[in-house]
C-alpha positions, 0 to 999 in steps of 0.5 A: 500500500501507498503510504502517501497519493498524490490528489487532485481536488475541485469541484462546480461551485469555486473557491467559496464552496462551503465544502471546499476547505473542510474536503481540503483540511482531511484529504490533505492527511492522505497525501500531496494534495493539489487544490484546483476549483473554477473562478465561479460558479460552474454549476450544472455546467456537465462535461464542457471543455474550454477549446475555444479560449486560452485557460489562465490560472493565478494561484492565491492563499486561503486559510493556509493552503495554496490554491489554483483559480483557473478560469475554465470549467470543472473538466479543464479544471481535472485534465491541468491538474493531471496532466499538467501540474501533477504530470500524470501520477495523479492517483484519485481526484475528488470533487467536491463536496457539492452544495446539494445533492447529485441524484439520478439522472440529474449527474448528466447536467451536473459539473462535480460528477462531470470532474470525477469522470474526466478524471476516469476518461484520463485513467485516474480514479475518479469520486463525487461528493455532494451532500445535503447536510451542510454539516461539512466536517463530518461529510469531509471527516467520512469521504476521507474514510470512504476514499482512505479504503478506497486507494488501500484495494485498489479499485477504481472506478467512477463513484457517485457519493451522496451524503442525507441530511441527518446523521449517515445511518452507513453507506448503501450502494445504489443505482440511480433514482427518478427526480422528475422535474416541471422544466418552467421558463421565466420571460422578463423584461429589463429596464429598456425592454429588451427580453432575458429568461430564467430557465427553471425548474420545480421537483414534482417527483423525488423517488418514492421506493422504499427498498434503497437500492437507488440513490434518492430512496437511500438519501431520502431515508437517510443512509450515503448512497455509493452509486457506480457510474459508467460512460458507456450509455448504449441502450443494449436493450434497444439494439435488436429494435433499432436493427430491425427499425433501419434494417427496413428503412434501407430496404425501401 
């Protein structure tokens, strides 16, 4: 087992995320940490990369920690952390602690999850951590224990971890649940009459299952959810049907 690991910490909430420093304080106990975060709020940017503009990095010190601020996205932060600053020696990327959950199909929008996914694209273990609880000290302590166990085990998969609002009863390994929204667009006008829009969503369904097999149900019942994710979004159940459909199409 390695006594010290090389770790990248990032997020999508930026420098002043309440979960950042508590996480950094705990994870620095495990090894050499590169803290690299977006310079502004980047929630729901998903897996976007800055390809058409240069990405700039500046460094500051906060609470005694050196932190790199990046003009780009969470995925940009991960690429820079792994390739440029840790010279491809990174053992794991930890993205978080996100303020609020990343559950169900919302993971497709999440900048937090995308950062962990980008690590896996680069051959490095990736963990996304989100929390409904505002007790970030406790969340960070448990996260350190999970990450240490994960690293020492040699396991290397993309994990999405969510903490409940209450003190956790334990951990459940889960699938993605369902969170359904009522999507609304609010049209407003600025002082000179030009229209602008707010794209808002109201949660109307939050997975009512009680068997704790989904991340939403586990969280609703006071457990930490750990969901292994994969890159392959192929709908294998539909492959034969799609093949038959296009076979008929091509014969016309």
